[in-house]
N, C-alpha and C positions, 0 to 999 in steps of 0.2 A: 346491459346492466340496467337496473331500475333507475328511473329518473328521480332526482331528489325532489322535484316539485310535485310529483305524484304521490309522495308519502303522506301519511296522516300527520297531524300536528305533532311536533317533536315533544316527547315527555320532558318535564322539568328536570334539569340536571341536579340530582340530589347531592348533598354534601356528604362526602365519603369519609371524612376523618373522624377519629374517635378521640378518646382522652389523649392529650399531647404526650408523646413519647419522644425519644431521640429521633431526629430525622429532619427533612427539609420541607417546608410548607409552601405550596403554590396555589394560592387562591382557593382554599378549601380542599385541596388534594395533597395528601402527605406522601412525600417521596422517602422510601426507606432504603437504608444502606446495609441492613443486616437481616438475618432470618431466612436467607435462601436455603432451600433444602432440595432433596431429590436430584433431578437432572441439573438443577441450577447450582448445586453445592460445589461441584468440581471446578467449574469456571470461576465461581466466587472465591474459592480457596486459592486460586491462582492469581487473584487480583484482576481478572479480566472483566468481570461484571461488577460495575461500580454502584449503580443506583437502580432500584426497582420501583415501579409505581403503577397504579395508585396503591395506597396502603391497604385499602379494602380488597381482599382477594389475593394479595401478594403472598401472604403467609400460607394460604390454604389453596385457593382456587387455582392460581397459576402453577404452583408445583404439581398439583394433581392433574391439571390439564396437560402438563408436559411429561407426566410419568408414563412411559411406554410399557412398564411392567404391570400396570393396573389392568385387570380384566376388562375387556371391551373398549380399551382406550384406542384412539386412532391418532395418526400423525397430525401434528399442528403445523401451521405455516408461519414462518418468521421472515421479515424482510428488513433490508437496509438499503439506503439510497446512496448513489455516487454521482455527483454532478460532473459532467464532462467539460470542466473549465480548462482542461489540458488534454493531450492525446495519450496520457499515461497516468496510471495510478502511482502513488508514491508510498514510502514506508509509513507515513501517517495514516494511510487507509488500511494497513494490514490488520490492525487490531479488530476493526469491525468485521473484516473478512474472516478472521479467525473465530470471532464470535459466531458468525453464520456456520462455519465449519463445525464448531462444537455442537450446535443444534443438529446439523446434518448427521454427525457421527452418532448422536443419540436417537436417530430414527425419524427426525422431523424434516419436513420439506422447507427449503429456504429459497428466497428470491433476492437476487441482487438487482436493484432497480437503477438503471441509468437515467439520469435526469435530462433527457434530451430537450424537454421544454423548460423545466425550472432553471436550467443553466442560463437561459436567455435573460432571466430576471436577476440572478445573483443572490446567493444566500448571505444575509448580513451577519449571521451568527459568528461571534468571536472576531469580528473585524472592526477596525477603527475608521475605515473609509470604504466607499463603494468599489466593487470590482470593475476592472476595465471591461467595457462592453465588447462582446464577441458577436460576429456576424452569424446569421443562421447557418450558412454553409460551413463555417468553422466549427460550430457546435455539432452539426451533423457528422462531420468528419471525426471530431473528437469522440462522439458517442460510438461510432463504429469501432474506433481503436480501443475504447474502454471495454466494449463488449468482447472483443478478441482477448484483451488482457484478462478479464474476469473468467472467461471460458478456459484460458490457458492455465490459470491458477487452480481452477476447479479440477481440471484434468490431472495436473500434477498431484494434487491432494488425493484424488481417487486412485491414481496409479502407484504412488510412492508411500502413502501413509495409511493404507488399509489396515484395519485392526481385527478383521474377522466378523464384525457385527454387521447386521443389515442396516444400511444407511438410508436416509431420506434422499430426495432429489435436490438438485441444484439447478435453478432456472434463472436466466438473465432476461429481463424485460426492459422496455424503454417507455417512460411516461408520455413521450410524444405520441404514442399510439392512441391514447385517449384524450390527452389535453389539447392536442392540435385540432381535434374534432369539435371542441367547444366554441360556441359563439359568445362573444364578450357580454352582451346585454343579457342573453339568456342565462349565462353562467352566474352573473352577478345577481340576477333576480332569484334564481333557484338556490344558489349556495350562499351568497353573501348575507342573506337575512339570518342565517344561523350563527353568525359570528358577531360578538359584541366588541365594540371599539375599545371599551375600557380594559377588557381582558387582553386584547391584542397589544394595546399600548403598554400594558404592565410587564411584558416580557423583558427580561434583562437585556437581550440582544437589541431590542428596539430602544429601550431607555438609554443605553450607552451611546447609541448612534444619534439619537435626538439631541443629546447633550454635547455631541462633538461639533467642532467648527464646520465640518462639511454637511452635517445633517443626514437625512435619509430620504431616498427617493420613494415615490409611490410604488414603483416596481419592486424594490427590495421589501417594502412593508407588506406587500401582497404575497411575498414568497411563502410565508407560513400558512397562508390559506391554501395555496396549491399543494404544499406538502401534506396538509391535513386531508385534502381531497384524494391524494394518492393513497393514503392509508385507508380511507373509506372505500375507494375503488377496489383495492386489493382485498379488503375485508369482504366486500360483496361478491367479488368475482372468484377469489381463491380461498376464502375463509381465513384470511390472515388476521391473527389476533395479537401478534407481538411485533413491535418495531424496535430495531436495534440502532443505536447511533452513538456518536461521540458525545462526551459530556456537554459540549457546547450546543448540542441539538435539543437539549431538554425542553426549551420553550416550544419549538416546532412540534416535537412529539406530543406534548401536552395539548396543543391545538388540535391534533388529529384525534386524540382520546376524547376531548370534549365534543368535537363534531360528530363522531360516530355515536357517542352515548346519547346525544340529543336526538339524532335521527332514528336510532334503533333501540335504545334502551339497554344495549349490550355493553359489557365491559371489555375493553381491550387493554393491552399492557405495553409498557415501555421499559427498556433496559438500556443503560448507557455504559460505555466503555471509557477508560481513562484516555486522555490525550497524551501523546508522546511529545516531549519537548527536548530541545537541545540543551547543552550544558549551561547555556545562558538563561534557560527558562522559556525560550521562544518556541511556539508551536511549530513542529516540522510541517512544511508544506510549500507549495509553489509560491504563494503570496509572500511568505517570509523570506524567500530566496535561498532556503536551505534544504530544498527537497532532495531526497534520495529516491530516484525513480525506480519503478519496477519494470519498465520497458528497456530491453537490452540496448536499444539504439541510443538511449539517453543516459543510462547508468549501466555499465557492463557488469557481468557476474562478479568479476574481480573486484570492482569498486564497491558493490553491495557487500561482498564477503568482507572486505577490509573495513567497511563502515562498522560492522558488528565486532570484528576482531579488535577494533580500537576502543570499544566501550570500556568505561572505567570499572574497576573492581566493585565499587559500591552499587553499580547498576546491573551487573551481569546476572545475578541470581533472579532479580525481578524480571529481567528480560527473558531468561530461560523459561520462566513460568508463563509469561505473556505470549511470547512469539513462537513457542514450540508445543508439540504434543507429548513431550517426554513426561513419563510419570513422575510425580513429585518425589517419591523415594529415590529415583534415579538422579534427579536434579540435586537432591541432598548429597548423594554420593559424589557427584561431579564437584560440588562446592567443597566437600571435605578434602578432595584431592587438590583442588585449586588453592585452598588455604595453606597447604603444605608447600606448594611450589608455584606461587603466583606468577613468577617470572616466565613460566612456560605458557601462560595464558590459555591453559587447557579449556577452561570454562568458556572463554570468549570464542575459541576456535570451534567448540561444539555448537554454540549458539549460531555462529556465522554459517556453519555447515548446514544446520537444520533449516534456517531461513532461506539460504541460497538454493537449496534443493527444492523447497516449496515454490519459490518464485521462478527459478530457471530450470528445474529438473536436474536429474543426475548429471546430464551432459554439461549443464551450466556450472554445477559444483565442481566437476572434474576440470573444467576450463579455468575456474577461479583458482584452484589449487595449483595447476600448471603455471599460471601467471605468477602466483606467489613464489613458487620455487624459482622461476626464471629471473624474477626481479630482485628478490631479497636473499636468495641463496646462490645466485649465479649458476643455476643448474643448466648444463649443456643438454642433458637428457630431456629436461622439460622443454627447452627451446626446439629440440628436434621434432617433437610431436605436436607442437603448436600450429594451429591453422593460421592462414593469412588474417582472418577476422580477429582471432585472439591477439595476435601481435599488434594489430592496429588498435584494438581496445586497450592493450596494456601500455603502448607507447603512442598515446593519442596525438602528441605534438610531433611525432616522427614523420619525416618525409618518406614517401613510399615510391620506390623506383622498380621498373622492370628492365633488366639488362640481359643482353646476350653474352654468354661466356665464350669469348674467343680464346683460341690456344695461346698460352703464355700470358694471360691476363694477370697483372700484378696488383699488389696492394695499392700502390699509388694510382694505377689506372682506375681501380674500383672507386677510390675516394673521389677522384676528379669527375668520373662519369656520374656519380651520385651527387655532385656539387656539394660535397661535404667539407672540402678544404680549398683554400685559395690557390690559384695557379702560382707557379714560380717557386723560388727558394723557401718562402715562408711555409707553404703547404708541405714541402719536403721535410722541413725541420720539425713540423708538428708530429710527423711520424717518428722520426729518429729520436726525438726527445720524449717519447712515450705517451703522447697525447691521444693515441688512436688504439682502439681495441676492436676485434672482430669476434663475435660470439663469446664475449666475456674474457677473451684472451688478448693480452697486450701484444701489439705487433710493432717492431722498431726498425725493420728492414723494408724500405719502400719498394725495393725491387723484387721482394719475395713473390713467387708465383702462387696463385690461389690453389689450394688443395681441397678436393671434394672430400667431405668427411671431417675436415678441420675448419677451413674458412667457409665452406658451403655445407650446410647441414643436410640431413637425409630428406628433409621436406623441401629442398631446393631454395632455402632462404638463408640470408646472412643478416646478422644484426650488427650494424656498424655504429660505434660510439666514439664521438669526438669530444674530448674534454670530459667534464663530469656529467653533463646533462643533455647533450645534443645527440639524438638517436636518428639513425637512418635505416630503414628496412629495405632490403634488396631481394627481389624475387628473380631468380635466374631462369632464363628461357633456354630451350633447346639443349638441355643437359644430356 
């Protein structure tokens, strides 16, 4: 890529605002929340795209740039960054991913950028204190896991949500590929001179941290410079002219815009998506301690499905528009049915199904529905077709045992081998008094011999329940 220091003197950054209209002003650049048209109109109508900037070009140049129906038009490139501060994406990341998918569905090429280098600094945006420092080895491992997660989501999207239109490409990159090659003094000399301290200090994310008791580290302060350089690199290497991010990323995206404009005289664009918050108003994420993960090992398909099934009635229509690709008229129809019979939670179930299918595929959605039937509807049929993994995910606190089925094995033998009841008369009474069930059926005769098909399911498993909440999963060997 061209070296920054070899470029000619950067042109003066022109003031791009016009007569004040409704919008948000950022040091001479106006952020607009209205006026999207063309390809941008549909996501804007869904509430997915919140802010567009700068104002100059947003109403005309950006829509025309993205209009694939225009004669001679070519696909544009759009990117969004994901820092590997954990080994999994979470629900809070889904909206920016869906934003990328909407661009891809409109025929544009999209880049999901893993921040293998920037994660070492820690993004201060939207935070009241610094992130816990991660080792380089931990960040590299997280970056590999995030890449797999992003690629899996992109594959599910392509396989299960095709609409017959020609789509653009989906590419996963890691900024460690170019940032780790930089030498500190050379980078500061060639890049640092293009950033003004007054502008960097004016960012809301910086201001709020400087006023906090903990203050702000130099590493965090420098984060916006590296994110700006990422945008510049992708602009030079891939022709990327649009950056997508959460609304808390506004300042960082603006730094990228200003850097590119100074060096090249070209305009690039930023689009933000809304942040998803909990019922208490807290941002969903790892740091807030309320993350709903997209990695099956951390949040099962059943748990993800139930998270969306439990959404309140006043949120479900908005979430159907944000988190799914369902046409707006279909969402209107779903909501009309929901208003008539809200107790059936039909809208929430459709929302949960669409999101779970995107994240975990059809197999994950089927597993979530089986777990739902088994747990909430005591379905023997669902238990019989559940895998070991599904049972372990559903009953996370359950003890798992592998036992050999000897001839004449009884209910009390099974309970004792699984360490589910105490020895002696007390354990015997727990059975006779109705405190034990196998596969959702109460058993009261301790001496009953286990029957395959009743106590032992077709998949060779038994679900033992002691009392109201203690579960034991038994896998029978040598059947």
